C-alpha positions in Angstrom: 0.0 0.0 0.1 3.0 2.3 -0.5 2.1 3.6 -4.1 -0.8 5.8 -5.1 -2.1 5.8 -8.8 -5.0 7.4 -10.6 -7.9 5.2 -11.6 -10.5 6.2 -14.2 -13.7 4.3 -15.0 -14.2 4.0 -18.7 -17.1 1.8 -20.0 -17.5 0.2 -16.5 -13.8 -0.7 -16.5 -11.1 0.7 -14.4 -8.1 2.3 -16.2 -5.1 2.9 -14.1 -2.6 5.7 -14.7 0.8 6.7 -13.0 1.4 10.2 -14.3 4.5 10.4 -12.3 6.4 7.5 -13.8 8.1 8.4 -17.0 8.9 4.8 -17.8 5.5 3.2 -17.7 3.3 3.8 -21.0 0.1 5.7 -20.6 -2.5 3.5 -19.2 0.1 0.9 -17.9 1.5 0.8 -14.5 5.1 -0.5 -14.0 5.3 -4.3 -13.6 5.8 -4.0 -9.8 2.1 -2.8 -9.6 0.6 -5.1 -12.3 -1.6 -8.1 -11.5 -2.1 -7.0 -7.7 -5.0 -5.7 -5.8 -5.6 -2.0 -5.6 -7.9 -0.3 -3.1 -10.3 2.2 -4.7 -11.3 4.5 -1.8 -14.8 6.0 -1.8 -16.8 7.6 1.0 -19.8 5.2 0.2 -18.5 2.2 -1.6 -14.8 1.3 -1.5 -13.7 -1.6 -3.4 -10.7 -3.8 -4.3 -9.8 -4.2 -8.0 -7.0 -6.2 -9.6 -4.7 -4.1 -11.7 -4.2 -5.0 -15.3 -1.3 -7.3 -16.2 0.5 -7.2 -19.7 0.3 -10.6 -21.3 3.1 -12.6 -22.8 2.1 -11.4 -26.2 2.5 -7.8 -25.1 5.7 -8.4 -23.1 8.2 -9.9 -25.4 11.8 -9.9 -26.5 12.4 -10.1 -30.2 16.0 -10.9 -31.5 17.3 -11.1 -35.1 20.7 -12.2 -36.2 22.3 -12.2 -39.6 25.5 -14.2 -39.2 28.1 -15.4 -41.5 30.0 -18.6 -40.3 33.7 -19.2 -41.4 35.2 -22.6 -42.2 37.2 -22.3 -38.9 34.0 -21.9 -36.9 34.1 -18.0 -36.2 30.9 -16.1 -36.4 30.3 -12.6 -37.5 27.1 -10.5 -38.2 24.7 -7.9 -37.4 22.4 -8.3 -34.3 19.1 -6.5 -33.4 17.1 -6.8 -30.2 13.8 -5.3 -29.4 12.2 -5.2 -25.9 8.4 -4.7 -25.6 6.0 -4.2 -22.7 7.3 -5.1 -19.2 10.6 -6.0 -20.7 10.9 -2.4 -22.1 9.7 -0.9 -18.8 12.2 -2.9 -16.7 15.0 -1.9 -19.1 14.0 1.7 -18.7 13.8 1.5 -15.0 17.4 0.0 -14.7 19.0 1.8 -17.5 16.8 4.6 -18.6 19.0 7.5 -17.1 22.3 5.9 -18.2 24.5 7.8 -20.9 25.5 6.2 -24.2 28.8 5.1 -22.9 27.3 3.2 -20.0 24.8 1.5 -22.2 27.5 0.4 -24.4 29.4 -1.1 -21.4 26.2 -2.9 -20.5 26.0 -4.6 -23.9 29.6 -5.7 -23.6 29.2 -7.0 -20.2 26.1 -9.0 -21.1 28.0 -10.6 -24.1 31.1 -11.3 -21.8 28.9 -13.6 -19.7 28.3 -15.8 -22.8 31.3 -15.6 -25.1 35.0 -15.9 -24.2 36.5 -14.2 -27.3 34.4 -11.7 -29.1 34.5 -8.1 -30.4 31.4 -5.9 -30.6 31.3 -2.6 -32.6 28.7 0.0 -33.8 26.6 -0.4 -30.7 23.3 1.6 -31.0 20.7 1.8 -28.2 17.3 3.3 -28.9 15.2 4.1 -25.9 12.8 7.0 -26.9 11.1 9.2 -24.4 7.8 7.6 -25.6 7.5 4.7 -23.2 4.9 3.0 -25.3 7.7 2.3 -27.9 10.1 -0.6 -27.7 13.7 -0.4 -26.5 16.0 -1.3 -29.4 19.6 -2.5 -29.3 21.8 -3.2 -32.3 25.5 -4.0 -32.8 28.0 -5.8 -35.0 29.5 -8.9 -33.3 32.4 -11.3 -34.1 32.8 -14.4 -32.0 36.0 -16.4 -32.3 35.4 -20.2 -32.2 31.6 -19.9 -31.9 31.3 -23.3 -33.7 33.8 -26.3 -33.3 35.7 -27.5 -36.3 36.8 -31.1 -36.2 38.2 -32.5 -39.5 35.7 -32.2 -42.2 32.8 -31.3 -39.8 31.7 -28.2 -38.0 29.4 -28.5 -34.8 27.1 -25.6 -34.6 24.6 -24.4 -31.9 21.9 -22.6 -33.7 20.4 -21.0 -30.7 22.8 -18.0 -30.9 21.0 -15.8 -28.4 20.8 -18.5 -25.7 24.2 -20.2 -26.2 26.3 -19.9 -23.0 23.4 -19.1 -20.6 23.3 -21.2 -17.5 20.5 -23.5 -16.5 17.7 -21.5 -14.8 17.1 -23.8 -11.9 20.1 -25.8 -10.5 19.0 -27.0 -7.0 17.2 -30.4 -6.9 14.7 -29.2 -4.3 13.1 -25.9 -3.2 11.7 -24.7 0.0 10.1 -21.3 -1.0 7.5 -20.7 -3.5 8.3 -19.6 -7.0 7.5 -16.1 -8.3 8.2 -14.7 -11.8 7.8 -11.0 -12.2 5.5 -11.3 -15.2 4.5 -13.4 -18.2 6.8 -13.1 -21.2 7.8 -14.5 -24.6 10.9 -14.7 -26.6 11.2 -14.8 -30.5 14.5 -15.4 -32.1 15.2 -15.5 -35.8 19.0 -16.2 -36.9 20.2 -16.7 -40.4 23.5 -18.5 -40.6 25.4 -18.1 -43.9 27.3 -21.4 -44.2 30.9 -21.5 -45.3 31.6 -22.4 -48.8 32.0 -26.1 -49.3 29.8 -27.1 -46.3 26.4 -28.5 -46.1 23.9 -29.6 -43.4 24.5 -33.3 -42.3 21.1 -34.7 -41.6 20.0 -31.7 -39.5 17.3 -32.0 -36.8 15.6 -29.0 -35.1 15.8 -28.9 -31.3 12.8 -30.7 -29.7 9.6 -28.5 -29.5 7.1 -29.1 -26.7 4.1 -27.5 -25.0 3.4 -27.2 -21.3 -0.1 -26.0 -21.2 -1.7 -23.9 -19.6 1.7 -22.2 -18.8 3.3 -21.9 -22.1 5.3 -23.6 -25.1 8.6 -23.9 -26.8 9.0 -24.3 -30.4 12.1 -24.4 -32.7 12.6 -24.8 -36.4 15.6 -25.4 -38.6 15.4 -25.0 -42.5 17.7 -24.2 -45.4 17.4 -22.0 -48.4 16.9 -23.4 -51.9 20.6 -22.7 -52.7 21.8 -24.5 -49.6 23.9 -21.5 -48.5 22.0 -20.3 -45.5 20.5 -22.0 -42.5 17.3 -20.5 -40.9 16.7 -21.0 -37.3 13.5 -19.8 -35.5 12.7 -20.1 -31.9 9.7 -19.2 -29.9 9.4 -19.5 -26.0 6.3 -18.5 -24.2 5.9 -18.6 -20.4 2.7 -17.5 -18.9 -0.4 -15.9 -20.5 -2.5 -13.3 -18.7 -1.9 -14.2 -15.0 1.1 -13.8 -12.8 3.3 -16.9 -13.0 3.3 -18.1 -9.4 3.9 -21.6 -8.1 4.1 -23.4 -4.9 7.3 -25.1 -3.6 5.6 -28.4 -4.3 5.3 -27.5 -8.1 9.1 -26.8 -8.3 10.2 -30.1 -9.9 7.7 -29.8 -13.0 8.7 -26.2 -13.3 12.4 -27.1 -13.1 11.8 -29.9 -15.7 10.4 -27.3 -18.2 13.3 -25.0 -17.9 15.8 -27.9 -18.0 14.3 -29.1 -21.3 14.3 -25.5 -22.7 18.0 -25.3 -21.8 18.8 -28.7 -23.5 17.0 -27.7 -26.5 18.8 -24.3 -26.6 22.1 -26.2 -26.5 21.1 -28.4 -29.5 23.9 -29.2 -31.9 23.7 -29.3 -35.7 26.5 -30.8 -37.8 27.9 -29.3 -41.1 29.9 -31.5 -43.2 32.3 -30.7 -45.9 30.8 -31.6 -49.3 32.8 -34.0 -51.4 34.5 -32.3 -54.3 33.0 -33.1 -57.7 35.1 -35.1 -60.1 36.6 -33.2 -63.0 35.8 -34.7 -66.4 38.1 -33.9 -69.3 36.4 -32.3 -72.4 37.4 -32.7 -76.1 38.5 -29.6 -77.8 
């Protein structure tokens, strides 16, 4: 009960506003105040109303990578990330008042957690004053040894944006209840331009699965008609229109979901060096 907001009744529904918070879009409270009960004081008829919660469709992370893979396993390309809904609100709360130099350092520190040998350039962060717009991050990235070359084969993890992330839950048991800040979804699209002379070796996409009513995980791998580019698409949804809260007794099935997501994100795809075509002599 330590926050005060304005509530306006429109078409028999309450609309909440926090005009003092520059990081919350109009008509949206910060995630700390979403999905909880608010007291509407009235001299005759006070009532408790649950504040609106942004859904996993509204709170999402969209990431796009256009990456060229070398014959030695190095990866280089352009990366774009967009943060919507509560992800954008949270980013603005944490970094909205930072300068460009601090934001660039944040991007480097985030990448350092996943890659041992990399170079990032041309970092651009777009966080417009209009809080209803997403936060955008773009940069050019080179990663040494992203894929492993062994003989005539390259072992590649297509989940570029999740590779190197630790498992979400590590303890076998849990005492306290599980509380996620809000529902969210992640959408990844990565195009890998394959090195000349290499082709996919019986590729299989990471396993997709659903865990209704909480969410789903879907991954797809395909190849362009000229066999030069592998397309990786990933979708992860957790939660819908309710706060994702679980009891300690539900820990093991929740842990199993995130363990399976982690395993799928670490999925390997093999590239093999194509056999050279025989040269046939021609008569002149």
